[in-house]
C-alpha positions in Angstrom: 0.0 0.0 0.0 2.7 2.4 0.9 4.7 1.4 -2.2 1.8 2.1 -4.5 1.1 5.4 -2.8 4.7 6.5 -3.1 4.8 5.5 -6.7 1.6 7.4 -7.4 3.0 10.4 -5.6 6.1 10.4 -7.7 4.2 10.0 -11.0 2.0 13.0 -10.0 5.1 15.1 -9.3 7.0 14.2 -12.6 3.9 14.3 -14.8 4.2 18.0 -15.6 8.0 17.7 -16.1 7.5 14.8 -18.5 4.9 16.6 -20.5 7.1 19.8 -20.8 10.1 17.5 -21.7 8.1 16.1 -24.7 6.7 19.4 -26.1 9.1 22.1 -25.0 12.5 22.0 -26.7 13.8 25.0 -24.7 12.9 23.2 -21.4 14.8 20.1 -22.5 17.9 22.2 -23.4 17.8 24.1 -20.0 17.1 20.9 -18.0 20.0 19.1 -19.7 22.4 22.0 -19.0 21.3 22.0 -15.4 21.9 18.3 -15.0 25.3 18.5 -16.8 26.4 21.4 -14.5 25.4 19.5 -11.4 27.2 16.4 -12.6 30.4 18.3 -13.4 30.3 20.1 -10.0 30.0 16.8 -8.2 32.8 15.3 -10.3 35.1 18.3 -9.5 34.3 18.1 -5.8 35.2 14.4 -5.9 38.5 15.1 -7.6 39.4 17.8 -5.1 38.6 15.6 -2.2 40.6 12.8 -3.7 43.7 15.1 -4.2 43.4 16.4 -0.7 43.2 12.9 0.8 46.1 11.7 -1.4 48.2 14.7 -0.4 47.8 13.8 3.3 48.3 10.1 2.8 51.3 10.2 0.4 52.8 13.7 0.4 56.0 12.4 -1.4 54.0 12.1 -4.6 53.5 15.9 -4.8 57.2 16.9 -4.3 56.4 19.3 -1.4 58.4 19.6 1.8 56.7 18.6 5.2 54.4 21.3 6.5 53.5 22.5 2.9 56.6 24.6 2.4 58.9 24.0 -0.5 62.4 25.6 0.1 63.2 25.3 -3.6 60.2 27.2 -4.8 61.8 30.6 -4.4 64.9 29.5 -6.2 63.5 28.1 -9.4 62.8 24.7 -8.0 66.2 24.0 -6.5 66.7 21.1 -4.1 66.7 21.6 -0.4 69.8 23.2 0.9 72.5 21.2 2.8 73.1 22.3 6.4 76.8 22.4 7.5 77.4 20.8 10.9 78.3 23.2 13.7 81.8 23.0 15.0 82.8 24.4 18.4 84.8 27.6 18.3 88.0 27.8 20.3 87.6 29.5 23.6 89.8 32.3 25.0 91.6 29.8 27.1 92.9 27.9 23.9 94.6 31.1 22.5 98.3 31.4 22.9 99.3 34.4 25.1 100.9 37.3 23.2 104.2 38.6 24.6 104.1 42.3 25.8 106.7 44.4 24.1 109.1 46.0 26.5 111.9 48.6 26.0 115.4 48.0 27.4 115.9 51.7 27.7 113.3 52.2 30.4 110.7 55.0 30.5 111.3 58.0 28.5 112.4 61.2 30.3 112.1 64.8 29.3 115.5 66.7 29.0 116.1 69.4 31.5 116.4 72.8 29.8 119.8 74.5 30.4 120.5 78.2 29.9 122.2 79.2 26.7 125.8 80.4 27.0 125.2 83.0 24.3 122.6 85.8 24.4 121.5 84.7 20.9 118.5 82.4 20.9 119.1 78.9 19.9 117.0 77.6 17.0 115.1 74.4 17.8 113.2 72.2 15.5 109.4 72.4 15.9 106.6 70.5 14.2 104.9 72.4 11.5 101.2 72.6 12.4 98.6 71.5 9.8 97.0 74.6 8.3 93.7 74.8 6.3 93.7 77.3 3.6 90.9 79.7 3.9 88.8 79.5 0.7 87.8 82.5 -1.3 84.1 82.2 -1.3 81.9 83.2 -4.3 78.9 85.5 -3.8 75.5 84.0 -3.6 73.9 86.5 -6.0 74.1 84.5 -9.2 70.7 82.7 -9.7 71.2 78.9 -10.3 70.0 76.8 -13.2 67.2 74.6 -11.8 66.9 70.9 -12.6 64.7 68.0 -11.6 61.1 66.8 -12.3 58.1 67.9 -10.3 60.5 69.5 -7.8 63.2 71.6 -9.4 66.3 72.8 -7.5 69.8 74.2 -7.9 72.6 75.7 -5.8 74.2 79.1 -5.4 77.0 79.2 -6.1 77.4 76.7 -8.9 79.7 74.8 -8.5 79.7 74.6 -4.8 82.9 75.6 -3.0 84.4 73.6 -0.2 84.2 75.3 3.2 82.0 78.1 1.9 78.4 79.1 2.6 75.8 78.1 0.0 72.1 78.1 -0.7 69.8 75.3 -1.9 67.1 76.9 -4.2 63.9 74.9 -4.5 60.9 75.6 -6.8 57.9 73.3 -6.3 54.7 75.0 -7.4 52.6 71.9 -6.6 53.9 71.8 -3.0 53.1 75.2 -1.3 53.8 75.4 2.5 55.4 71.9 2.4 58.1 70.6 4.8 61.6 70.1 3.3 64.1 67.5 4.5 67.6 67.5 2.9 70.4 64.9 3.3 73.6 65.5 1.2 76.8 63.6 1.2 80.0 65.2 -0.3 82.6 62.9 -1.8 83.5 59.5 -0.6 86.5 60.0 1.7 84.3 60.1 4.8 80.6 59.3 4.1 79.6 59.8 7.7 81.6 62.9 8.6 80.9 64.6 5.2 77.1 64.2 5.3 75.0 67.2 6.2 71.3 67.4 7.0 69.0 70.4 7.2 65.3 71.2 6.9 63.0 74.0 5.8 59.5 74.9 4.4 58.3 76.1 1.0 56.4 79.4 0.9 52.9 79.9 -0.4 53.9 79.4 -4.0 56.3 76.5 -3.4 59.6 78.3 -3.4 62.4 78.1 -0.8 66.1 79.1 -0.3 67.8 77.0 2.4 71.3 78.1 3.6 74.0 75.6 4.5 77.8 75.3 4.6 79.7 73.1 2.2 82.2 70.7 4.0 85.9 71.5 3.3 88.7 69.7 1.6 88.7 66.9 4.2 85.7 65.5 2.3 86.9 65.8 -1.3 89.7 66.9 -3.5 89.2 68.5 -6.9 85.7 68.3 -8.4 83.3 65.8 -6.9 79.5 65.3 -7.2 77.2 65.2 -4.2 74.5 62.5 -3.5 71.6 62.2 -1.1 67.9 62.9 -1.0 65.7 66.1 -1.0 62.1 65.5 0.0 59.5 68.2 -0.4 56.3 67.0 1.3 56.2 63.4 0.1 57.9 64.2 -3.2 61.6 63.1 -3.6 62.0 63.8 -7.3 64.4 66.7 -6.8 67.9 66.6 -8.2 70.7 65.9 -5.7 73.7 65.8 -8.0 75.6 69.1 -7.6 79.1 69.9 -8.7 81.5 70.9 -5.9 85.1 72.2 -5.9 87.6 71.8 -3.1 
């Protein structure tokens, strides 16, 4: 009784679908596409589940390192890298003592000055002190030739002179009232001691003239170019290569 009722219920439900299947070509096409899409989706889900299970059961088939990381992926598929065994370093107790140098003459003593027998002064040799030549600085009245991209800049004088005052001229019409940060390194003899930093602000139309002092000949000899960064607001497109003479 229950089987007959269930069959009758199913025939009543599919009667409309069977009739539309026979007379409606568009319905048959749509229904076929729906069944195909559902079948492909189920097949894809089965394949993904199979791959995941196989990856957990036999990870060596997939060429991956344990934990999902492949150390050769970032190096064009190279093999894993060999690890050199650690060896203990010698301690301070294993080092041979170094002999301390001693002088057989004993400590040095200063000679006691004696009065000269002649009223004429006696010439004595003295060390010549190191002197730094005072540079002849050029005036800052000559307007510079500006260079750069959205931020243009130049120096007065051009070229810069070692040990002399100078100005950094900035023209940035798109950055009015913007903060300025400057880091310039002169030469390569002493990159740390020959680097200067200073700051400033553009005016209402984006112009600025920042004063600084060029390092002397302890930083460069002859003609040398500067390097560094000049940032106006968030723009660092200004030129930082300036000619400088010792």
